[in-house]
N, C-alpha and C positions, 0 to 999 in steps of 0.2 A: 505493502502500500504507500510504498513512499517514505523517503525520511521520516517524518515525523505524523504520517495522517495512520501507520499500524498502529501508536505508542498504546494505548488502552484499548485494543484490541487486543494486540497482544498482551495485553496484561489482563484479558477477559479469557484469550486461550492458555493462557500459562498456569490458570489455576483449574483447565479443564482435560489440563494435560500433565500429572503428577512429570597381425599380419599386411601388410602395408601393398595396395596397391598406389604407384607414384605417378603424378602426370603433371604436366607443366603447374607452379602455382601462383597467389601472389606474391609480385617483391617484396623480401624481405631487409629487416632493419642487418643482417648478420652478412657481409660480406662471402661470397663463394657457395652460397647456397641457397640462390634465387629461386634456380629451374625445381628443386624441391616441394612438391604435395602432392596429397591423398586423393584421390577418387571418391566423389560422395555416393554414400551406399547405403539404398532403402532397405536394405536388411536387417537383421538383429544385432550384426555384428558392426563397427566402425572402424576403415581402415586403421591403421596403428601403424606409430614410426618411434625409433628408441630416441628418446631427447636428442644424446648427439648428431645425429641425423639435421635437427633442424635448430641445433646453435645452441644448444642448453647441455647443463650439467646434469647426470644421472643422480647423483648422490644428494647436489642441492633443493635439486626437486624434490623429492621423498624427501626431502626436510622440511619443506612448506609443505607439503599433501599432511604430513605429520603433524602438523604444529595445526592443519585446517580440520584434521582427522577431533584432535583434540578442546575441540571449542565449539563442538554439536554440530559439525556437517557430516550428515551422513552418507552423504552421497555426491563427491567429487570431479572432476572431468576437467583437466585440461588438450586443450588442445590447440595448435601450431602446425599452420600451412593445409589446413585439412583431416592432419593427423591425431588421436588419440595418442598422447604420447604420460601422461598422467592418471593417478587415476589414487584417489581417496580407497583405505584399508574394508571398508564396507560395506566398496559395491556389488561385491557378489552380490550380498547380503539384500541391496537397499536396492538396486538398477533396477528394478524391473517391478517395480511395487509404485501402485497412484500416489502421490502425493499434493495436498493443498496447496497450491506454486500462488494461492494468493492473489495480490495487487498484478503479478508477472502474466495472468490472465488477460488483464487492461489488454498487454500488449498481443497479446495474438488479436483480440476482437481486433489490433489497428490494422495488421495484416490480413483479415476479412474486408477489413473496409477500403483496403487499399487493392486487392484481389477485385469486390464489386466494382469499384471506383476503375482497375484495368478494363473491365468487360462494360463499360458502358451503362452501367447502371444505376452509379450513384453518383450522385455530382455535391463534391466534398463542398464546393462553396451556396451551394442551394441551402436557401431555408427548411428546418425540419415540416414544415407546415405541405411541402409539395409531397411528401410520406406517409404523411398523418390523418387515416381516417378524419370523416368533416366530423365537425364537434367537435370532436375530441381536443383538451385543452386549448388554452383562451389564447387571444394574442398575442402575448405577452411571448409566452412561451412555443408557438407554433413560429414566430418570430430569428430561436436560436439557430444553429448555421449546423450543418452536420463538420462542420471543420469548429467549432466553437467546441462541440463535445468533442473531437478529439486531441482537443489543445486543452480541457478541463481551464473553458473560459466561457461557460453557459451561463455564470452571474448565478446560477441553484446557493443557495444557506448552504452548511455544510457544519455535520456533526457524525464527523469517522463513526464514531463507535457505533453512535442511535441507525445510523443507516444501515451499516451494515448488520448489526444482534438479528435480524429476524431472515435474514438471509442465512448466519447458519446455523439458528433454530425457526427452518424455514415455517413457516404461518402466516407469511405476509401474500396477498395476492394478485398481485400484478404487479412488480416494482419499476413498469416502465410508465406506466398512467402513476403513480403514486407520486413517481419523477413531478409530474407536472401538477402537481398539486403545490410543492414545493414550490417558497416566495424565492425570486430574485435578490440576490443581497446589491447588484451591481448589473449596469447592462450588460446583456449578451456579448461579447469577444473582448472587454476593457480588464479583468482582471482574473488572472486565474486563483482560484480555489478548489481545492482537491475532492471531488463530492462522489462517492460513490452511487449514484442519483442517475449523476451524469451519465453515468456508460452504461448500467443498464438501459436508458433508453437511446444509447447508439447500437448496444445488440438489438433493441426491437424498430429501430429506423434502417438498418441495415438489411432484415429479415423478410420486411416489408418493401425497399428497394429489390428486393432479390426476389421474392416473390415467394419463399421455401420456408422451414424451421432451420435457424441457422445454422445446427448441429449439424444437418444434412449438408450445406449447404458447402460448409465446415470442410466436410469429414469427404467428401466428393472432390472438390478444388484445393485445399490445402494436403491434409493428414495423411487420404491416398496418397498421393504421389511423394512421400516419404517415408509411407510401409509403417503407416502411423495407421490400427487397424481399431475397428470401429469398438472392441470389447478390451484394449488397453487401458480408457480412461474413463471416467465421471466426470463430466458436465453438471451442472445441478440447477434446475431452474424453477422458478416459481410457479402456485398453482393455479395462473393462465396457461403455463409450461412457457411461457418464455424464458431464454438463456440468462443467466448472471453471466452481465459483462465485468463487474466492480471486480471478482473474483471467483473459489468455488470449480474453478477445472483443476480436479482429482489428476494428475498424470505423469507415469514412472518417470526419473528423472531421466533414464536415456532415450524418450522417445523426446523430452525436453530438451534436451540437448541439440538433435536432430533440427526442432525448431530454430534455436538460437542458433546452428551453424546455416538455414537457410537465408537467416535475416545478416551474416557474417559474410554472406558470398554473395549480398545484395539482391536476395529474392534468385535463383540461380540454383538448382536442384540438378548439379549431372548436367546434359543437354534441355532441360526444361529451364524455361523463364517460369515462376509460378507465382511470384508479384513482380511490379515491374522494379526495374531499377527507379526509373524517376519518381515512384510512389514513396520509396523508402527514404533515398534523398532529403523528398519532405518530410517526409517522419521526423529524421535525425536533426531538422535542422529547429532551433529554438524558435520558440513561437515568442511571439512581441511584448507579452506581459510576463513570461519567465525563461529565465537563459537558459535554464534547466531542463526544462519541457520541451520536447516535441508534440510528435501525434503520439502520446500516449505509452513512450520511451524517454525515460531519464538517460540527459547527457550531459556532460562534461565531467572532472574531478571538483569533488568536492558537492556531487547532488545524490541527491537518496543515499544507496550503500555505497558511494563512489568514493573513495579516500581522496584525498587534495592532490598527493603524490603520487597520482596515475597520467598519464599522459593526456592532452587534452583533446583528441576525438576517440575519448573513451565516450561509449554510451554504452544502458543498460535495458535490462529485462527485469524489474524487480518487485516483490511482494514482501508479504510479512515474515520475520521471524527472519529473515535475508534468504530468500527463496530466489537465489538470483544469476543473471547472465552478463558477462563483463565483455565487450567486446569492444578489442582496440587495431584499429586497421591498418594501423601504422606499425604495428608487432606483427598483424596476420595474427592475430592471438585470439580464441575465447574459455574463456572459464567459464563453466559451470555450477551449479554449486545446491543444496537441498539440505536443509537438517530447519533447528528452530531456538534460533538466536549463537548463545554461546560465547558473547566478547564479554571479554570482561571489565567491569568498569570498578570505579572503588565508591562508587553512589549505589550501591547495593541492589536492587531487581528495578528500580525507576531509573535508575542509571544507564542497568543494560540493554533495557527495549528503548531509550530516547539513545544514548551515544553508542548510536552503532558501528562510528569508523574504524572500532580497536582492531578487530576479526579481517575488515579487508586490508585496513593498511597492513600489520602486521604481516600478511599472505603474501601481499604485492611486492612490502618489503623481501621476501627471502624468494617468493619464485623469479623477482630480475636479479637476486642477487645470484641466481641457477645459470643466465644467457653467459653466453661463451664471451658477449657484449654487452656488459650491461645496460639496458635502452634509458633508465633513469639514475640521478646521484642518489643517493642512501638517505634515505630522509631519516633518518635515526627514529628511536623510539618512538612511540604514538602517548602523546600528550594530549591530557583529556580535558574538553572545553568546560566548564559549569552546567548544571540543567536549567537547561530554557525549555520553560512548561506554561503552556495556555489549558488550562481546564474545557474551557471553556469551547473551544476548536474545537474538541473531540465528541460533545455530549451536550445531545440536546433533544428530553423528551418528545419534543411534539414530534420525532419522527417514529415515534411505537405508539404514540397515540391516533399518527394518524391511522395505522395500522388497523386499528379498532374501528375506524372513519369519525373520528374525533380530534378533536383541536387545529386550531389553524394553519395544519399543512395538509388535511384532510382532504384526497379530491372527490369531489359527489358522486355517492353512490357508491364509491369502493370504502370496503371492508372488510375482515375477514371471513365475511357469508357472503361476498358479492362482490363482483365488481366489472362496473361499465357494461354491464348486460350479458359479462362473457361465464360462462360455469365455468367452477376451479375444482380442483380435486381436491383430495382432504389436505391435512398436514400433512409431511412425511412419507405422500404417495410417490414419486419422483425418485427418494434415495434409492439407488442400490446398495446389491447386497455387501452388506462387511464393511459401510464406508458412513464414516463420520468423526466431520469438521478437519480432522487432518490427514487422513491417510487409509484407505483401502485393503483390507485383508481376511483373510480366512478362506474354505469353499465358497467360493461363487462367485466370487470379487470382482473386480474388473483388473484387468494388468496382463504383461505380457505372459502369454503362452509358449 
C-alpha cells in the first residue's frame, strides 16, 4: 500500500498473524558482459545463471540473501539480464504458495489498463462518465478521468485502514459504487491522495471498457502468455462480483516474479509484446502531483520501500509488509521479495511498520557490494529517522458506516443488503478454499501444482 499507506492496516494484519538459455540482453553497467542475457520462459522454471556470469560475486550475493532471510523475507529472487542468479533459503517451500501482494495489486491493475489502452478499448484521458452506466454517480465523480485514477489524483477523501478493512473481512457490497459516494477533498487531477477506493473504481471502469469480467480479461491477455494458470492464484471480489483493485491478489512469488520481469522488459515476453513500451514509459513517469508516483507504480529512490541510496531510475511494485518488485533499468536488475515486514526499528512495533527503509537499505547495500564493479558507493549503515504519524490520515469511520448505508459517505441505495439494484452474494462467498487474509494453504487451495 505504499510507504505510509499501509501503516495501520499493517498493524491490523499483524494482530491477525502472530539452467540458463542465453540470448542477446540489455546493456550492462559491467564491462565485458554486454551480450549476456537469459530468454524469457513461460514454463515453471526460470532461466538461471551463475552470479559471476553476470558480474557478481557468489559469496557476497549469498550474504545479501542470508541477511534478507533473517528479516522475514519468506521468498527472495534476484534477476540480472533476466537470469535468476540468487534465491532465498526458503524459496523451495514458498515459491509456489499464493501470498497476498497487497497494494502491488495496484500495479497489476495498471498493466491491465495499459493492455486495454493498447487495444483501443480504454481512453486514459477520458472522464469515467464515458464508461459508467447512466445515473450511477454524480457529475463531480463522473468527471474524474481514467488518468486521475491511475495517478491517485481522483481527489477522494482518504482513510486507508477504514477503506480496506471491509475488503479484508469481505462484507462490503460493491466497492466501486461505494467509491462514488466518497466525498472529494480536492478537485480531480490536482492533489495526490493514496485512496484504496480509487483503484477499486478503476478496476470497475476497465471491466466496463473491455466488456467482460476483469479477471477473464486478465487471464487471457496477461496471465496466460506468461504461463500463469487460473488455478495458481486467488484474486478477491466484492459481493457484487467486482475485482478489488487496491489489494487481495494472492499469487505465488514465482508468478509474481514473472510479472516483474514482464515490466522490466518493457512489456515484452520473448517475441510477444503484451503491454506496449509506450504505456509503460508513461506509467514510469512521475505525475505532476507526486514525483514518487506514476500510473500505480512507485518510482525513484526514497519513495515507498525504495531506499534513498538506490539509483535514480529505480521503480517499484509495492505492497503492505514489503511485498515488492524493485526494477533498476540501468543495472538490468530485478529483485522480487515477499514476507511480512521484518525490518528492525529502535521504536518497536510502530517503527517497524512505519520506518520500512531499513531492510531495503541494508539489503541493497550488501547486494551492490557483490557487484564486481559496485554501481553505487557504500551509503553506510542505515540511520533511522524519527517517527512521523498522522493517524487521521488512516482512520475515518465513515468508510465503515457507508458499508451499512449510514453516514455521509454512503451511496444512496447501497448497503450490506442491497446495492444499486444488483444482487449480492453472501459474505465470504467468493473466498477460495484455504485462502485467508495473507496466504492460501492446504488441500484444494490455489497454487502452482
